[in-house]
C-alpha positions in Angstrom: 154.5 35.3 87.1 151.7 37.1 85.3 152.8 35.5 82.0 152.5 32.0 83.4 149.1 32.9 84.8 147.8 33.9 81.4 149.3 30.9 79.8 147.5 28.5 82.2 144.1 30.0 81.3 144.2 28.3 77.9 141.9 25.2 78.1 143.7 22.1 76.8 141.2 19.3 77.8 137.6 19.7 78.6 135.4 16.8 80.0 131.7 17.4 79.7 128.8 15.4 81.3 130.9 12.2 81.3 129.7 8.8 82.5 132.1 5.9 82.5 132.0 2.3 83.4 131.9 -1.2 81.9 128.8 -2.5 80.2 125.8 -1.8 82.4 128.0 -0.9 85.4 128.4 2.8 85.9 131.6 3.7 87.8 131.3 7.5 87.7 128.7 9.8 86.3 128.3 13.5 85.4 132.0 14.4 85.4 132.7 18.0 84.3 136.1 19.7 84.5 138.8 21.4 82.5 142.5 20.9 82.3 144.4 24.1 81.4 147.5 24.3 79.3 150.5 24.0 81.6 148.5 22.4 84.5 149.9 19.6 86.5 146.4 18.1 86.9 145.8 15.5 89.6 143.1 12.8 89.3 142.5 11.7 92.9 140.2 9.9 95.2 140.0 6.7 97.3 140.7 3.2 96.1 138.3 1.9 93.5 136.8 5.2 92.6 137.8 5.0 88.9 141.0 7.1 88.7 142.8 4.9 86.2 139.5 4.2 84.3 139.1 8.0 83.8 142.6 8.2 82.5 141.8 5.4 80.0 138.8 7.4 78.8 140.8 10.6 78.4 143.6 9.0 76.5 141.3 7.0 74.2 141.7 3.5 75.5 138.1 3.2 76.8 135.0 4.8 75.3 132.7 6.7 77.8 129.2 5.5 78.4 128.0 9.1 77.9 129.6 12.6 77.4 132.5 14.2 75.6 136.2 14.8 75.9 137.5 17.8 74.0 141.1 18.4 73.0 141.7 22.1 72.0 138.0 22.2 71.2 137.9 19.0 69.1 135.4 16.4 70.3 137.7 13.4 70.6 135.1 10.6 70.7 133.0 12.1 67.9 136.0 12.5 65.6 136.9 10.1 62.8 139.3 7.3 63.8 142.1 8.9 61.7 141.6 12.2 63.6 141.6 10.5 67.0 144.8 8.7 66.1 146.4 12.1 65.2 145.3 13.5 68.6 146.7 10.5 70.4 150.1 10.9 68.7 150.4 14.1 70.8 150.3 12.1 74.0 153.1 10.6 76.1 152.1 8.0 78.7 154.0 6.7 81.7 152.4 3.5 83.1 152.8 2.3 86.6 155.5 -0.2 85.9 157.3 2.0 83.3 156.4 -0.7 80.7 159.9 -0.9 79.3 160.7 -3.7 76.9 163.1 -5.9 78.9 164.9 -7.2 75.9 165.9 -3.7 74.8 168.4 -1.3 76.2 167.2 2.0 77.5 168.4 3.7 74.3 166.5 1.1 72.2 163.3 1.6 74.3 163.4 5.4 73.6 164.4 4.8 70.0 161.4 2.7 69.1 158.7 5.4 68.9 161.1 7.6 66.9 161.7 4.9 64.4 158.0 4.1 64.2 156.5 7.6 63.8 159.3 9.8 62.3 161.5 9.8 59.2 164.5 11.1 61.1 167.9 9.8 60.2 169.6 7.3 62.5 172.1 9.9 63.7 169.4 12.4 64.5 167.4 9.8 66.4 170.6 8.9 68.3 171.0 12.5 69.3 167.4 12.8 70.5 167.6 9.6 72.5 170.7 10.8 74.3 169.0 14.1 75.0 165.8 12.6 76.3 167.7 10.2 78.7 169.8 13.2 79.8 166.7 15.2 80.6 165.5 12.5 83.1 169.0 12.1 84.6 170.0 8.9 82.8 172.8 10.2 80.6 175.4 7.5 80.3 172.9 4.7 80.9 172.0 4.2 77.2 173.3 0.7 77.0 171.8 -0.6 80.2 168.9 -3.0 80.2 165.9 -2.5 82.5 166.9 -5.4 84.7 170.2 -3.6 85.5 168.7 -0.4 86.9 166.6 0.5 90.0 162.8 1.0 90.1 163.1 4.8 90.1 165.4 4.7 87.1 163.0 2.5 85.3 160.3 5.1 85.9 162.6 7.8 84.5 163.5 5.7 81.5 159.8 5.2 80.8 159.3 8.9 81.0 162.2 9.5 78.5 160.4 7.2 76.1 157.0 8.9 76.8 158.8 12.2 75.9 160.4 10.8 72.7 158.0 12.5 70.3 157.8 15.8 72.2 154.2 15.2 73.3 151.8 18.0 73.9 150.4 16.3 77.0 152.0 13.8 79.4 149.9 11.3 81.3 151.1 9.5 84.4 149.4 6.5 86.0 150.5 6.2 89.7 154.1 7.3 89.0 155.2 6.9 92.6 153.8 3.3 92.9 156.5 1.0 94.2 159.1 3.7 94.8 160.9 4.5 98.0 160.3 8.0 99.4 163.6 9.4 98.0 163.0 8.1 94.4 159.3 9.3 94.6 160.5 12.8 95.6 163.1 12.8 92.8 160.3 11.9 90.3 158.1 14.6 91.7 160.9 17.1 91.2 161.4 16.0 87.6 157.6 16.4 86.9 157.8 20.0 88.3 160.9 20.7 86.2 159.2 19.4 83.0 156.1 21.5 83.7 158.1 24.7 84.3 160.8 24.4 81.7 158.9 22.8 78.8 155.4 24.1 79.7 154.1 20.6 79.2 150.5 19.9 80.3 150.7 16.9 82.7 147.9 14.7 84.0 148.6 12.5 87.0 146.6 9.7 88.6 147.8 9.4 92.2 146.7 8.9 95.8 150.0 9.9 97.3 149.5 13.0 99.4 153.1 14.2 99.2 153.0 14.1 95.4 149.5 15.7 95.3 150.7 18.8 97.2 154.2 18.9 95.8 153.2 18.9 92.1 149.5 19.6 91.7 148.2 22.9 90.4 144.7 21.7 89.5 142.7 18.5 90.3 139.4 16.6 90.3 138.3 14.5 93.3 136.3 11.3 92.6 134.0 10.0 95.3 133.1 6.2 95.3 130.0 6.6 97.4 128.2 9.2 95.2 129.8 7.9 92.0 130.7 11.4 90.8 133.2 14.2 91.4 132.7 16.3 94.5 135.6 18.8 94.2 138.0 20.3 91.8 140.7 22.9 91.8 144.2 23.4 93.3 144.7 20.7 95.9 146.3 23.2 98.3 143.2 25.5 98.0 140.9 22.5 98.5 142.7 21.6 101.7 142.4 25.2 103.0 138.9 26.0 101.8 136.8 22.8 101.2 133.9 22.2 103.6 133.3 18.6 102.4 134.3 16.1 105.1 135.3 13.5 102.5 137.7 15.8 100.8 139.2 17.0 104.0 139.5 13.4 105.4 141.3 12.3 102.2 143.7 15.3 102.1 144.6 15.1 105.8 144.9 11.3 106.1 148.3 10.1 107.4 149.1 13.7 108.3 151.9 12.8 110.7 153.7 10.8 107.9 153.2 13.4 105.3 154.4 16.4 107.3 156.9 14.6 109.4 155.2 15.4 112.7 
C-alpha cells in the first residue's frame, strides 16, 4: 500500500491558470489542478459546465484562451507542433459512442493504429490485437462487426483500440453514457483493473455518481454559476468533508437510486 501511495505522488498532468471557451465566450476560468501518475481522475460538474471542453483542451483538440497544460513538466501548448504530436501519441481516448469504424471488424479497428504508428510485423500486430481484445473481455470476438455486438461491448472494443499503442494516459468521455447499469458496472470494474494492474493514469469525464465513487481517486468539480472550479480531491473525501452546498448537492443527488435505499 505504501508503494502505491508514493507512486501516486508523481505529477503527470498539471493545469495552471486555465481559461477556456469559444471566441469571446469564456466557459471556465482560473482552473488549477494536478493529475498524479496512477490517478483515476474525475472531471465532474453539472450539465453545461464544460467537462468535455476541458477534456478537449487537455488532449490537444482545443487551445485554451489562457493558461498552460503541462505533461511531465513540458508546457504542451507552448511546445512545437512536432513535440505536441509526440505527447499526443502517448494518449488513448475512448469517446462516448466508442467511435468504432462500422465497416471494420473489431480486430481491424484495433489493428489500425498499430499499422499507422508502428513498424511491427503483421504476425506481431495480430498477437497484440488478440491480447488487447482479451484484456477487455472480448477474446473470440475478433471477427465481429460493431453492428453485431452490444453497446457495452462496443465501449470495451473502443477501449481495446485506445489501448493499442500502450498509452501512458487513457481519457474517457462519459464512458457509461447509454449503457444499462450492469454494463456500466462492468466498465467501471475494467477501469479499476486497468488502473491497478497496468498503473495507467486515467482521466474520466462523467456525471454518473456510481462511477464517480466506484473508480475516482482524485477529481475536479466545475461550477457553471461561478465559471470556475470550486473543489478538487478524492470524491469520497469531498462527500465527507466539503462544506460547499453545491458540491454536497451534486454528490448526494439521487441518493436513493445510487445507494439502493
